[in-house]
Each structure stands twice: as structure tokens, then as C-alpha cells.
C-alpha positions as CSV (number, residue, x, y, z in Angstrom):
1,M,45.3,-37.1,104.8
2,C,44.3,-37.3,101.3
3,F,41.0,-35.8,100.2
4,V,39.0,-36.3,96.9
5,A,37.3,-33.0,96.1
6,K,34.0,-32.9,93.7
7,S,34.4,-31.2,90.6
8,E,32.4,-28.4,90.0
9,K,31.3,-30.2,86.8
10,P,28.9,-32.8,87.2
11,E,30.4,-35.3,84.6
12,N,33.8,-35.1,86.6
13,E,32.2,-35.9,89.9
14,V,33.8,-38.2,92.4
15,P,33.0,-41.3,94.1
16,A,29.5,-41.3,96.9
17,P,30.6,-39.2,99.8
18,E,31.5,-42.3,102.1
19,Q,34.1,-42.7,99.3
20,S,35.2,-39.2,99.4
21,G,38.0,-39.3,102.0
22,A,36.2,-36.8,104.2
23,A,36.8,-37.7,107.9
24,E,33.9,-39.4,109.9
25,A,33.4,-39.8,113.6
26,P,30.7,-42.0,115.2
27,A,27.6,-40.3,116.5
28,P,27.6,-40.2,120.3
29,A,24.0,-40.1,120.8
30,A,23.3,-43.3,119.1
31,E,25.8,-45.2,120.7
32,A,24.3,-43.9,124.2
33,Q,20.9,-45.6,123.0
34,G,22.6,-48.9,122.2
35,Q,22.0,-48.4,118.3
36,P,25.0,-48.7,115.8
37,A,26.7,-45.8,115.3
38,Q,26.1,-43.8,112.3
39,P,29.4,-42.0,110.7
40,Q,29.2,-38.3,111.3
41,R,30.4,-36.1,108.3
42,V,33.1,-33.4,108.8
43,Q,33.4,-30.6,106.5
44,V,37.1,-29.7,105.8
45,Q,37.5,-26.5,104.4
46,I,40.4,-26.3,101.7
47,D,42.1,-23.0,100.2
48,D,43.1,-23.7,96.7
49,G,43.9,-20.3,95.9
50,K,47.7,-20.6,96.3
51,A,47.9,-23.9,94.0
52,V,49.7,-24.0,90.7
53,A,48.4,-26.2,88.1
54,S,50.8,-27.9,85.5
55,Y,50.2,-30.7,82.9
56,A,52.6,-33.9,83.2
57,N,52.4,-36.5,80.7
58,F,55.0,-38.6,82.3
59,C,55.6,-39.7,86.1
60,R,58.5,-41.6,87.7
61,V,58.2,-43.3,91.1
62,T,60.9,-44.0,93.4
63,S,61.2,-44.5,97.1
64,T,62.8,-44.3,100.5
65,P,62.2,-46.9,103.4
66,E,60.2,-44.0,104.6
67,E,59.1,-42.0,101.6
68,L,57.3,-42.0,98.2
69,I,58.8,-39.6,95.7
70,V,56.9,-38.8,92.7
71,D,58.4,-36.8,90.1
72,F,56.2,-35.4,86.9
73,G,57.5,-34.0,83.7
74,L,56.4,-33.1,80.0
75,N,58.0,-35.7,77.7
76,P,57.8,-34.2,74.2
77,Q,58.2,-37.2,72.7
78,P,55.5,-39.7,73.9
79,V,55.9,-42.4,71.5
80,G,59.1,-44.6,71.2
81,V,62.0,-43.6,73.2
82,P,62.6,-39.9,73.5
83,S,65.7,-38.4,72.0
84,Q,65.7,-35.7,74.4
85,P,65.6,-35.5,78.2
86,I,62.2,-35.2,79.9
87,I,62.1,-32.3,82.3
88,I,61.3,-33.0,85.8
89,T,58.9,-29.9,86.7
90,Q,57.3,-31.4,89.9
91,R,58.3,-33.6,92.7
92,I,55.8,-34.6,95.3
93,I,57.4,-36.5,98.4
94,T,54.9,-38.3,100.9
95,N,54.9,-40.7,103.3
96,F,53.4,-44.4,102.6
97,Y,50.5,-43.9,104.2
98,T,49.3,-40.8,102.5
99,A,50.2,-42.6,99.4
100,K,47.9,-45.3,99.8
101,R,45.1,-42.9,100.4
102,M,45.9,-41.1,97.6
103,L,46.1,-44.7,95.5
104,H,42.7,-45.2,96.9
105,A,41.1,-41.7,95.6
106,L,42.6,-42.2,92.0
107,Q,41.3,-46.0,91.9
108,L,37.9,-44.8,92.9
109,T,38.3,-41.7,90.4
110,V,39.3,-43.9,87.4
111,Q,36.7,-46.3,87.9
112,R,34.2,-43.8,87.8
113,Y,35.5,-42.2,84.8
114,E,35.5,-46.1,83.0
115,A,32.3,-46.6,84.1
116,T,31.1,-43.5,82.6
117,F,33.4,-43.3,79.2
118,G,34.8,-46.7,78.9
119,V,38.0,-48.3,79.6
120,L,41.4,-46.5,79.2
121,E,43.7,-48.4,77.4
122,T,47.2,-47.5,78.7
123,D,49.2,-49.7,76.4
124,I,49.7,-47.2,73.3
125,Q,50.5,-49.8,70.8
126,K,47.0,-51.3,71.5
127,R,45.2,-47.9,70.8
128,V,47.2,-46.9,67.4
129,R,44.4,-47.7,64.5
130,P,46.3,-48.9,61.3
131,G,46.3,-46.7,58.3
132,L,45.8,-43.7,60.6
133,Q,49.3,-42.9,61.3
134,S,50.2,-39.4,60.6
135,R,53.1,-39.0,58.0
């Protein structure tokens, strides 16, 4: 299962709770009375004390029929064709069900970011301003 966690900083807050990935189950009392079932929130505890944080500005996605493989690394030359090999430092291997849940969580998070701060342009050629290139 993939969960979207709320950041402690309000400006980085994730989508509304109904989109947070928390597990939901129908409320049994409402069903018994003939009322539409209301989802019941289940709190999942997460211990991230052993998590290792690293930065990546490069990723490569490959797959097998059963798994999705995402490699992360640092590209020392992010503009143009790199002259040095990109060293992969992290690899995530997951099944396609988890990958789809992760895709949904990432889409919601990026949509919320863009709604707050503006559209992210991923084409670097469209972001470069003439006359401001480093010399």
C-alpha cells in the first residue's frame, strides 16, 4: 500500500484526507440502519526512524512483466549529454499495483503544488531565459 503523509510544514501539505491513502472501511452501524455507509478512517502508524534520505536529479524506469524498477542517481551535468556516467545510488523495485498507487499519490501532490506555486515546466529549454546563461 502507498500512503501520502502530511508534512509538518503547512505549505507542503498533501491533498485532502480522503485522498491521503489512509485505509477506509464502511461503518457497520450505518449499514444496519439502512443509511449509506460512511468510510471509517484507519490510522496507520509509520516509523521512519531508519529512513535514509538522499537527493536525485535523475531517474530511470524499467520493468519486467511482474515488477517496476526505478533507479535514482545524481547527474553531475544536468544540461546536455553527460560526459561522465550517472551513478545510480538507489533502486526501488515494486509491483505494478503499488506503482499505480504511488503514481496517483505523486500526481495529487504535484497538482496541489502547481495549484499553489504555478505550473512546473519540465522542458529545460523552455525555462532558460536568453541572456541569463552562465558564462
